[in-house]
N, C-alpha and C positions, 0 to 999 in steps of 0.2 A: 504494500500500500504506500501511498505518497506521504510526505511529511505533513501535508495538510491534514490528512486523515488521522494521523497520530495526535494532532492538536485538538481534534474535536472531542467534546465531552462524551463520556460513555452513554449517557441517556439520549443524546442526539444520534449517536451511531446506530442505536437499535430502534430508532423512531420509525414507525410506519408513515406512509404518506396518504393523505386523504385523496381518494380517487373520485373526482366529480363525474356526473353524467357527461357523456360525450356530446359536444355541440352538434346541433343537427346538420349544419353545413359540412362539418368534417365527416359525419356519418354518411351523408349523401355522396360526398366525393369518394369515400372508400368503397361504398357498396354499389354506386352507379344507379341507385333507385331512389325515388322520392320517399322520404322517411317521415314517420310520425314519432315524435319524442314523448314517451310516457315514462320517463326514467328519473326525473329530478324534482318531483313534487312542485312543479311550477303551476301557476294559475293560467289555464288556457283562455280565460275570458279577458285577460289583460287588465291594465290599470284603469282607474277612473278617468274619463275625459277631462275632468278638472285638473287632475295630476299631469296629464299629458300637456295641457295648455300651459300650466305653470312651468314645466320643464322647458318648453319652447321659449318662453320669456327669459328663463334663466340662462339659456345658451348664449345670449348676447353679452353676458357679463362673465364668461368663464375665464377671461384673462385676469380676473381678480380671485384671490383666495376666498374660500367659503367662510361664512361666519362660524368660527370655530365652536362656539357654545350653542349654536342653533337655538337661540332664545324663543323665536316664534314657534318653532316646532315643539320645543319642550313645553311651552305654555299651552299649545293646542292639545298635547297629550295629557297634560295636567287637568285641563278642563274636561276632556272627554272621560277620563278615568277617575276623576275626583281625588287626585294625589297632588302633593306639593311639587311645583316645578323644579325647585332646587334639589329634589330627590330623584330627578330623572336625568339619565345620561343617554346621549345619542352617539352611536358609533357606526363604523362601516360594517354593518351586519351584526346579528346576534353572535355569530362565531367569533368576532373580534372581542366581544365582551367575555366570552368563555376563556379566551386566551389571557385577557387582562386579569380576570379573577384568579386563574390558576397561577399566573406569575406573581400575583400579590400574596397568595396564601400558602402555596406549597413549595418545597425545596427538597433536596435529597434527605431522606429519612422521614419524610411526611407522606401521607397518602390521601387519596380521594376514594369514596365508595360510589360505585355505579351498578346499575342493573345489567344483567348478562346481555340483553338485547336492547341496548340504548344507543343513542346517537353517537356515531363513530368519532366525532370531534372531541368528546369528553376525554377518552384515553390519550388522544394526540396532544391536547392542551396540557394535560397533567404531566405526561412524560416529557414534553418539551420544557416544562418548568423544573424538571429534575425529580418530580414526585413519583410515587408508585401507585398502583391501583389495587383495590379489593373489589373483585367482580362477583356479584351475587346472582346465583341461578334464578331463573324465572319460576313462577308458580302459576299453573293453569294459563300459560301464555301471557301472563301479566307480571308487572313488577311486584316483588315480594317485599313489602315495606317492613314487615317484622324481621325478616332475615337481613335486610339492609341495615336496620337499626342494630341488630346483633353483631354485624360485621365491624361496626365502629370500634376502634381501639384508641389508645392514648396518643397515637400518631396521626389520627384522622383530622383533617381540617375542612374538607368539603364533602357534601353528599350531593351528587348531580341527579336530577330527576326531571325527565321530560313528561309533560302531561298536556295533551295526549302524547303518547310515546311514539317516537319514530325509531324503528320501522314497523312496530306491531299495530299501531293505531289504537291501543288500549287506553282506557281512561280511569283515573282515580277520583273518588269523590272527596268532598270537603272534609268529612269526618276522618277519613284515612290520612289525609295530609296533616290535619291538626294533631292526630295521634302520633304520627312520625315526628313532627316538630317538637312535641312535648317530650319525646323520648331522647332527644339529642342534647348533648352538652351545650352550654351557652357559647363556647368557643368554636363550635362547628357551624359553618355557613351552609344552609340548605339553599341550593340553587334550583329554582323552579323555572324550567325552560318551557314557555308557553307559546312557542312559535306558531302552533296550529289552533290557538285559542278561539279565533273567530269562527272556525268551522264547527265548533261543538254546539250541539243542540240539547244536551242533557241539562235538566233543571238544577241539579245539585253540584254544578261545576263552578269552581273558583280558580281562576288562573294564577292566583297567588297574591292579589292585591290586599286582601284582608289579612293574610299572614304577615306580609311585610309591614303593614301598618301596625300590627299588634306586637311586634317584637323587634329585636335588634340584630337578629342573626338569620334572616331569610331575605333572599333577593329574587326578583322576577325578571325574566328576559322575554322580549317580544321581537317580532320581525315584521318588516314591510315586504318581505319576499313572497309571502304566501297569499293570503286573501287580497292584499292590496296590489299584487301583481307588479311589484317593483324589484324583482330579483336582480335584474341587471344593474341597478343603481347602488346596491349594497347599503341599505339603511336598516339599522336595528336600534333597539332602545332597551333600557332597563329601569326598573323602579327599585330603589335601595333605601335602607335606613340612612339617615344623614351622615353618620360617621363613615360608613362604607362608601357612600357616594363620593365624599370628599377625598378619601384615600385612593379610590380607583381613578378619580379625575386627575391625579398626579401623574399616572403612567399611561393614561389614554393617549392614543396617537393624535398629535395636533393635526388639524385640518383633515381628519380622517374620512369625513363624509363629503362627497362632491356637492357643489352648489346646486346642480340640477336635482340631486337626490334630496337635499334639504328642502328645496322649493316644491318638489312634487309630494313629499310626505304629508305635509299639513293639509292640503286640499284632499288628499286621499282619505284621511281619517274623517274628514268632515262630510264626505259624500256618503251619507248613510244609505241612500237608495241603491247605490252601486254595491256597497258591502252586502246589503240584504239580498240583492238579486244574485250575487255570486254565491253567497251562503246557501240560499234556497236551491239554486241550480246544482250545486255540489252535492247537497243532501239527496236530491232526486236522482242524480246520476249514481251516487254511491249505492242507494237502495236498488236501483234498476240493474246495475252491473252485478251486484252481489247475487241477486235472484237469478239473473241470466246465466251466471257461471255454474249454478248447481246442476242443471241438466247435462252439463259438459263434464261433470264429475269433480268440480272444484268447490270446496267449502272455504271461502275466503275469510270467514270470521268477521266479527263486528269491528268496524273502524270508526274513529271519530275525527279523522283528518281528511285530506284530499287524496288519499291513496288506499290501496288494498294490498295485503300480503297474500300472494297466490301460492298455495301449497302443491307440491308434486310428490310422487311416491318416494323418490330418493333424489340424491344430487345428480345422478346421471340423467334422470328424466328432466330435471329442471334445466340442465345444461343443453340437452337436446331441444327442448322447447325454446330456449333462448335463441339458439342457432336458427331454428326454423322461423321464428318471428322476425329475427334480424334479416333473414333472407327475404322476408315479405315487406321489409321496410318499417317494422314496428320495433321500437327501442324500449325495452324494459330494463329494470335495474337488478342485476344479480346480487345476491345477498351473502356471498361467500365471506366478505369482510366482516360481517356481523355474526359469523358462525351459523348462518342459516342457509346452508348450501342447497337444501331441497326447496327453497322458496325463490320466487321472483316478486319484486315489488312493482305494482302497477299504479302510476299516477293517473288520476281521473282527468281525461281530456274532454274534448267536445264529443257530443253524442255520436256523430258520424265516425269519429276516430275510434270510439269504443265499440261501435258495430263492426268495424274492420278487425279490431282485436278479437272480438268474439268469433267472427267468421274464421280467422286464422287459427285460433285455438281449436275450434270444431274440426277444421281440416287436419290439424295435427293429431287430434284424437282419432279421427276416422282412419288415419294412416296406421293404426294399431298401437299407438303409444299409450 
Protein backbone atom coordinates (compact mmCIF):
# COMPACT_ATOMS: atom_id res chain seq x y z
CA UNK A 1 0.00 0.00 0.00
CA UNK A 2 1.01 3.65 -0.43
CA UNK A 3 2.38 5.90 2.28
CA UNK A 4 -0.89 7.78 2.17
CA UNK A 5 -2.76 4.61 3.12
CA UNK A 6 -0.48 4.18 6.11
CA UNK A 7 -1.44 7.65 7.37
CA UNK A 8 -5.19 7.02 7.20
CA UNK A 9 -6.81 6.26 10.55
CA UNK A 10 -7.93 2.69 11.14
CA UNK A 11 -11.63 3.52 11.35
CA UNK A 12 -11.55 5.28 7.96
CA UNK A 13 -9.69 2.38 6.30
CA UNK A 14 -12.48 -0.01 7.19
CA UNK A 15 -15.30 2.41 6.38
CA UNK A 16 -17.86 1.32 3.82
CA UNK A 17 -19.14 3.75 1.23
CA UNK A 18 -22.79 4.73 0.85
CA UNK A 19 -23.93 3.59 -2.59
CA UNK A 20 -26.70 5.87 -3.86
CA UNK A 21 -29.23 4.86 -6.47
CA UNK A 22 -27.81 5.11 -9.99
CA UNK A 23 -28.81 8.32 -11.82
CA UNK A 24 -31.38 7.59 -14.48
CA UNK A 25 -29.32 9.11 -17.32
CA UNK A 26 -26.37 6.89 -16.45
CA UNK A 27 -28.61 3.81 -16.29
CA UNK A 28 -30.08 4.61 -19.71
CA UNK A 29 -26.64 5.12 -21.23
CA UNK A 30 -25.44 1.79 -19.85
CA UNK A 31 -28.54 -0.22 -20.77
CA UNK A 32 -29.55 1.46 -24.00
CA UNK A 33 -33.22 1.44 -22.94
CA UNK A 34 -35.54 4.02 -21.44
CA UNK A 35 -35.55 3.55 -17.68
CA UNK A 36 -37.95 4.02 -14.81
CA UNK A 37 -36.19 4.84 -11.56
CA UNK A 38 -37.90 3.30 -8.53
CA UNK A 39 -34.75 2.97 -6.44
CA UNK A 40 -34.10 6.06 -4.33
CA UNK A 41 -37.37 6.93 -2.55
CA UNK A 42 -37.73 10.12 -4.57
CA UNK A 43 -41.05 11.90 -4.95
CA UNK A 44 -42.34 11.26 -8.49
CA UNK A 45 -44.82 14.15 -8.25
CA UNK A 46 -42.05 16.72 -7.89
CA UNK A 47 -41.94 19.91 -5.83
CA UNK A 48 -44.59 22.54 -5.28
CA UNK A 49 -44.91 25.01 -8.19
CA UNK A 50 -44.35 27.73 -5.59
CA UNK A 51 -41.00 26.17 -4.72
CA UNK A 52 -40.02 25.96 -8.40
CA UNK A 53 -40.84 29.63 -8.92
CA UNK A 54 -38.83 30.62 -5.85
CA UNK A 55 -35.86 28.62 -7.19
CA UNK A 56 -36.06 30.45 -10.50
CA UNK A 57 -35.97 33.82 -8.79
CA UNK A 58 -33.01 32.75 -6.65
CA UNK A 59 -30.94 31.71 -9.67
CA UNK A 60 -30.33 35.35 -10.58
CA UNK A 61 -28.44 35.82 -7.31
CA UNK A 62 -26.31 32.69 -7.20
CA UNK A 63 -23.12 34.78 -7.46
CA UNK A 64 -23.77 35.65 -3.80
CA UNK A 65 -23.24 33.24 -0.92
CA UNK A 66 -26.48 31.99 0.64
CA UNK A 67 -27.77 33.38 3.93
CA UNK A 68 -25.88 31.00 6.20
CA UNK A 69 -28.41 30.92 9.05
CA UNK A 70 -31.46 30.66 6.74
CA UNK A 71 -33.56 32.81 9.14
CA UNK A 72 -36.65 32.99 6.92
CA UNK A 73 -36.71 29.23 6.45
CA UNK A 74 -36.11 28.55 10.15
CA UNK A 75 -38.93 30.93 11.03
CA UNK A 76 -41.25 29.23 8.54
CA UNK A 77 -40.40 25.83 10.06
CA UNK A 78 -40.92 27.20 13.56
CA UNK A 79 -44.34 28.58 12.68
CA UNK A 80 -45.47 25.40 10.92
CA UNK A 81 -44.38 23.03 13.67
CA UNK A 82 -44.84 25.22 16.74
CA UNK A 83 -41.19 25.16 17.83
CA UNK A 84 -38.70 27.95 18.69
CA UNK A 85 -36.79 29.14 15.61
CA UNK A 86 -33.54 29.28 17.59
CA UNK A 87 -33.82 25.53 18.19
CA UNK A 88 -33.95 24.76 14.46
CA UNK A 89 -30.86 24.07 12.33
CA UNK A 90 -30.88 23.87 8.53
CA UNK A 91 -28.20 21.83 6.74
CA UNK A 92 -27.42 20.27 3.38
CA UNK A 93 -29.78 17.35 3.81
CA UNK A 94 -30.60 15.38 6.96
CA UNK A 95 -27.60 13.14 6.25
CA UNK A 96 -25.37 16.13 6.97
CA UNK A 97 -26.98 16.45 10.39
CA UNK A 98 -26.30 12.76 11.07
CA UNK A 99 -22.63 13.34 10.33
CA UNK A 100 -22.48 16.44 12.55
CA UNK A 101 -24.17 14.66 15.46
CA UNK A 102 -21.82 11.68 15.22
CA UNK A 103 -18.73 13.91 15.01
CA UNK A 104 -19.89 15.84 18.06
CA UNK A 105 -20.73 12.90 20.30
CA UNK A 106 -18.67 9.83 19.44
CA UNK A 107 -14.97 9.05 19.22
CA UNK A 108 -12.84 5.91 19.54
CA UNK A 109 -14.02 4.00 22.59
CA UNK A 110 -17.62 5.24 22.37
CA UNK A 111 -20.55 3.69 20.52
CA UNK A 112 -23.97 4.21 18.97
CA UNK A 113 -26.89 1.78 19.09
CA UNK A 114 -28.92 1.11 15.94
CA UNK A 115 -31.50 -1.38 14.74
CA UNK A 116 -30.40 -4.21 12.47
CA UNK A 117 -32.27 -2.92 9.41
CA UNK A 118 -31.83 0.81 9.74
CA UNK A 119 -30.72 3.60 7.43
CA UNK A 120 -27.25 2.73 6.20
CA UNK A 121 -25.81 6.21 6.88
CA UNK A 122 -26.02 5.67 10.68
CA UNK A 123 -23.10 3.20 10.73
CA UNK A 124 -21.16 5.21 8.17
CA UNK A 125 -21.44 8.44 10.21
CA UNK A 126 -20.59 6.65 13.46
CA UNK A 127 -17.55 4.84 12.10
CA UNK A 128 -16.30 7.95 10.30
CA UNK A 129 -16.21 9.69 13.67
CA UNK A 130 -14.19 6.81 15.13
CA UNK A 131 -17.03 5.26 17.13
CA UNK A 132 -18.26 1.68 17.13
CA UNK A 133 -21.71 0.21 16.63
CA UNK A 134 -24.03 -2.00 18.61
CA UNK A 135 -26.49 -3.46 16.12
CA UNK A 136 -29.70 -4.88 17.59
CA UNK A 137 -31.66 -7.63 15.74
CA UNK A 138 -35.18 -6.87 14.55
CA UNK A 139 -38.29 -8.37 16.09
CA UNK A 140 -41.21 -9.26 13.81
CA UNK A 141 -39.61 -7.16 11.04
CA UNK A 142 -39.70 -4.07 13.27
CA UNK A 143 -37.26 -2.26 15.54
CA UNK A 144 -37.00 -3.94 18.95
CA UNK A 145 -36.89 -0.99 21.34
CA UNK A 146 -36.55 -3.11 24.47
CA UNK A 147 -33.52 -4.86 23.00
CA UNK A 148 -32.07 -1.53 21.88
CA UNK A 149 -32.41 -0.15 25.40
CA UNK A 150 -30.78 -3.29 26.80
CA UNK A 151 -27.85 -2.93 24.36
CA UNK A 152 -26.88 0.44 25.83
CA UNK A 153 -23.71 0.37 27.93
CA UNK A 154 -21.49 2.90 29.69
CA UNK A 155 -19.83 3.78 26.36
CA UNK A 156 -23.05 4.53 24.46
CA UNK A 157 -23.65 8.14 23.42
CA UNK A 158 -26.28 7.89 20.66
CA UNK A 159 -29.33 5.78 19.85
CA UNK A 160 -30.35 6.22 16.20
CA UNK A 161 -34.00 5.53 15.38
CA UNK A 162 -35.77 6.08 12.05
CA UNK A 163 -39.54 6.38 12.30
CA UNK A 164 -40.89 5.34 9.81
CA UNK A 165 -37.92 3.07 9.36
CA UNK A 166 -36.02 2.90 6.10
CA UNK A 167 -35.89 0.34 4.50
CA UNK A 168 -38.65 -1.66 6.24
CA UNK A 169 -41.33 1.07 6.32
CA UNK A 170 -42.40 0.04 9.85
CA UNK A 171 -43.75 2.55 12.37
CA UNK A 172 -43.45 3.08 16.12
CA UNK A 173 -46.18 4.71 18.18
CA UNK A 174 -45.83 7.53 20.69
CA UNK A 175 -46.03 5.28 23.74
CA UNK A 176 -43.18 3.08 22.50
CA UNK A 177 -40.94 6.07 21.86
CA UNK A 178 -41.68 7.65 25.24
CA UNK A 179 -40.92 4.35 26.96
CA UNK A 180 -37.59 4.09 25.18
CA UNK A 181 -36.68 7.67 26.02
CA UNK A 182 -37.51 7.10 29.68
CA UNK A 183 -35.24 4.05 29.78
CA UNK A 184 -32.14 5.88 28.52
CA UNK A 185 -29.59 7.75 30.60
CA UNK A 186 -29.61 11.53 30.43
CA UNK A 187 -26.22 11.59 28.72
CA UNK A 188 -27.46 9.52 25.76
CA UNK A 189 -28.91 11.40 22.79
CA UNK A 190 -31.92 9.79 21.11
CA UNK A 191 -31.84 10.76 17.43
CA UNK A 192 -35.30 10.48 15.86
CA UNK A 193 -34.98 10.46 12.09
CA UNK A 194 -38.39 11.42 10.69
CA UNK A 195 -37.50 11.89 7.02
CA UNK A 196 -40.74 10.19 5.95
CA UNK A 197 -42.98 11.81 8.58
CA UNK A 198 -45.27 13.60 6.13
CA UNK A 199 -46.32 10.30 4.53
CA UNK A 200 -47.60 8.78 7.78
CA UNK A 201 -51.38 8.50 8.19
CA UNK A 202 -51.49 6.75 11.59
CA UNK A 203 -53.28 8.75 14.30
CA UNK A 204 -50.83 7.91 17.12
CA UNK A 205 -47.72 9.08 15.29
CA UNK A 206 -45.37 11.70 16.73
CA UNK A 207 -42.31 12.50 14.60
CA UNK A 208 -40.50 13.60 17.75
CA UNK A 209 -41.51 17.19 18.38
CA UNK A 210 -43.15 16.42 21.71
CA UNK A 211 -40.17 14.40 22.93
CA UNK A 212 -37.68 17.11 22.01
CA UNK A 213 -39.79 19.77 23.72
CA UNK A 214 -40.10 17.65 26.87
CA UNK A 215 -36.42 16.88 27.50
CA UNK A 216 -32.81 17.79 26.94
CA UNK A 217 -31.55 14.66 25.21
CA UNK A 218 -33.76 13.98 22.18
CA UNK A 219 -33.36 15.46 18.69
CA UNK A 220 -35.55 15.22 15.59
CA UNK A 221 -34.32 15.25 11.99
CA UNK A 222 -36.44 16.02 8.92
CA UNK A 223 -35.91 16.20 5.18
CA UNK A 224 -37.08 18.23 2.18
CA UNK A 225 -36.04 15.36 -0.11
CA UNK A 226 -39.16 13.25 0.30
CA UNK A 227 -42.69 14.64 0.24
CA UNK A 228 -41.45 18.13 -0.67
CA UNK A 229 -39.67 16.78 -3.77
CA UNK A 230 -36.44 18.77 -3.33
CA UNK A 231 -33.96 15.87 -3.22
CA UNK A 232 -31.66 17.48 -5.77
CA UNK A 233 -31.30 20.65 -3.69
CA UNK A 234 -30.12 18.92 -0.47
CA UNK A 235 -32.07 20.64 2.28
CA UNK A 236 -32.63 19.09 5.71
CA UNK A 237 -33.40 20.42 9.13
CA UNK A 238 -33.52 19.42 12.75
CA UNK A 239 -35.24 20.45 15.97
CA UNK A 240 -32.97 20.35 19.02
CA UNK A 241 -32.85 21.35 22.67
CA UNK A 242 -31.17 24.76 22.89
CA UNK A 243 -27.86 23.48 24.30
CA UNK A 244 -27.49 20.84 21.60
CA UNK A 245 -28.47 23.26 18.82
CA UNK A 246 -25.81 25.74 19.96
CA UNK A 247 -23.11 23.06 20.04
CA UNK A 248 -23.99 21.55 16.66
CA UNK A 249 -24.08 25.01 15.14
CA UNK A 250 -20.36 25.35 15.93
CA UNK A 251 -19.36 22.60 13.52
CA UNK A 252 -22.15 22.93 10.99
CA UNK A 253 -20.71 23.46 7.51
CA UNK A 254 -20.85 27.20 6.67
CA UNK A 255 -22.92 28.05 3.60
CA UNK A 256 -23.90 24.40 3.44
CA UNK A 257 -27.31 24.86 1.81
CA UNK A 258 -27.51 26.51 -1.61
CA UNK A 259 -29.42 29.76 -2.11
CA UNK A 260 -31.95 28.06 -4.45
CA UNK A 261 -32.45 25.36 -1.81
CA UNK A 262 -33.15 27.86 0.95
CA UNK A 263 -35.42 29.85 -1.36
CA UNK A 264 -37.47 26.81 -2.41
CA UNK A 265 -37.90 25.22 1.01
CA UNK A 266 -40.03 27.89 2.70
CA UNK A 267 -42.74 28.01 -0.01
CA UNK A 268 -42.62 24.21 -0.19
CA UNK A 269 -43.76 23.82 3.42
CA UNK A 270 -46.35 26.58 3.04
CA UNK A 271 -48.03 24.87 0.06
CA UNK A 272 -50.36 22.72 2.13
CA UNK A 273 -52.49 21.76 -0.87
CA UNK A 274 -49.49 20.26 -2.68
CA UNK A 275 -48.35 18.37 0.41
CA UNK A 276 -51.85 16.97 0.98
CA UNK A 277 -52.21 15.94 -2.66
CA UNK A 278 -48.86 14.10 -2.69
CA UNK A 279 -49.63 12.43 0.64
CA UNK A 280 -53.03 11.27 -0.56
CA UNK A 281 -51.70 10.02 -3.92
CA UNK A 282 -48.87 8.17 -2.19
CA UNK A 283 -51.27 6.46 0.22
CA UNK A 284 -53.55 5.37 -2.60
CA UNK A 285 -50.61 4.06 -4.65
CA UNK A 286 -49.19 2.23 -1.64
CA UNK A 287 -52.47 0.43 -0.97
CA UNK A 288 -53.09 -0.37 -4.62
CA UNK A 289 -49.59 -1.73 -5.33
CA UNK A 290 -49.52 -3.75 -2.10
CA UNK A 291 -52.81 -5.42 -3.06
CA UNK A 292 -51.79 -5.93 -6.69
CA UNK A 293 -48.58 -7.70 -5.64
CA UNK A 294 -50.39 -10.43 -3.67
CA UNK A 295 -51.76 -12.35 -6.69
CA UNK A 296 -48.19 -12.40 -8.01
CA UNK A 297 -47.01 -14.10 -4.83
CA UNK A 298 -45.49 -11.08 -3.08
CA UNK A 299 -46.48 -10.06 0.44
CA UNK A 300 -44.82 -6.66 0.75
CA UNK A 301 -46.00 -5.95 4.27
CA UNK A 302 -47.27 -2.68 5.68
CA UNK A 303 -45.24 0.44 4.92
CA UNK A 304 -45.67 3.99 6.18
CA UNK A 305 -43.29 5.63 3.72
CA UNK A 306 -43.19 6.08 -0.05
CA UNK A 307 -41.65 2.67 -0.67
CA UNK A 308 -42.28 -1.05 -0.23
CA UNK A 309 -39.92 -3.87 0.68
CA UNK A 310 -40.44 -6.67 -1.81
CA UNK A 311 -39.62 -10.19 -0.51
CA UNK A 312 -38.31 -13.08 -2.63
CA UNK A 313 -37.73 -16.72 -1.79
CA UNK A 314 -33.99 -16.22 -1.40
CA UNK A 315 -31.09 -13.99 -2.40
CA UNK A 316 -30.66 -15.75 -5.75
CA UNK A 317 -34.29 -15.09 -6.68
CA UNK A 318 -34.00 -11.43 -5.68
CA UNK A 319 -30.85 -11.03 -7.78
CA UNK A 320 -32.49 -12.74 -10.76
CA UNK A 321 -35.56 -10.52 -10.50
CA UNK A 322 -33.36 -7.44 -10.24
CA UNK A 323 -31.53 -8.40 -13.44
CA UNK A 324 -34.80 -9.11 -15.25
CA UNK A 325 -36.34 -5.79 -14.22
CA UNK A 326 -33.16 -3.91 -15.08
CA UNK A 327 -33.31 -5.45 -18.55
CA UNK A 328 -36.83 -4.07 -18.83
CA UNK A 329 -35.61 -0.62 -17.83
CA UNK A 330 -37.01 -0.74 -14.28
CA UNK A 331 -34.55 0.24 -11.57
CA UNK A 332 -35.19 -1.06 -8.04
CA UNK A 333 -32.86 -1.00 -5.04
CA UNK A 334 -31.03 -4.18 -3.99
CA UNK A 335 -30.89 -4.52 -0.21
CA UNK A 336 -27.63 -6.44 0.20
CA UNK A 337 -26.03 -3.53 2.02
CA UNK A 338 -28.72 -3.78 4.68
CA UNK A 339 -28.30 -7.51 5.17
CA UNK A 340 -31.58 -8.07 3.31
CA UNK A 341 -30.30 -9.90 0.26
CA UNK A 342 -33.64 -11.61 -0.46
CA UNK A 343 -35.44 -8.27 -0.78
CA UNK A 344 -35.70 -5.45 -3.30
CA UNK A 345 -36.96 -2.01 -2.29
CA UNK A 346 -39.56 -0.41 -4.53
CA UNK A 347 -40.07 3.35 -4.53
CA UNK A 348 -43.64 4.29 -5.31
CA UNK A 349 -43.66 6.03 -8.69
CA UNK A 350 -46.43 7.28 -10.94
CA UNK A 351 -49.34 4.91 -11.53
CA UNK A 352 -48.28 4.08 -15.08
CA UNK A 353 -44.78 3.29 -13.85
CA UNK A 354 -46.15 0.96 -11.20
CA UNK A 355 -48.29 -0.80 -13.82
CA UNK A 356 -45.16 -1.48 -15.85
CA UNK A 357 -43.44 -2.85 -12.74
CA UNK A 358 -46.35 -5.17 -12.01
CA UNK A 359 -46.40 -6.39 -15.61
CA UNK A 360 -42.65 -7.06 -15.54
CA UNK A 361 -42.92 -8.97 -12.24
CA UNK A 362 -45.81 -11.01 -13.63
CA UNK A 363 -43.73 -11.89 -16.71
CA UNK A 364 -40.83 -12.89 -14.48
CA UNK A 365 -43.14 -15.12 -12.43
CA UNK A 366 -44.62 -16.67 -15.56
CA UNK A 367 -41.11 -17.59 -16.62
CA UNK A 368 -41.05 -20.12 -13.78
CA UNK A 369 -39.29 -18.06 -11.15
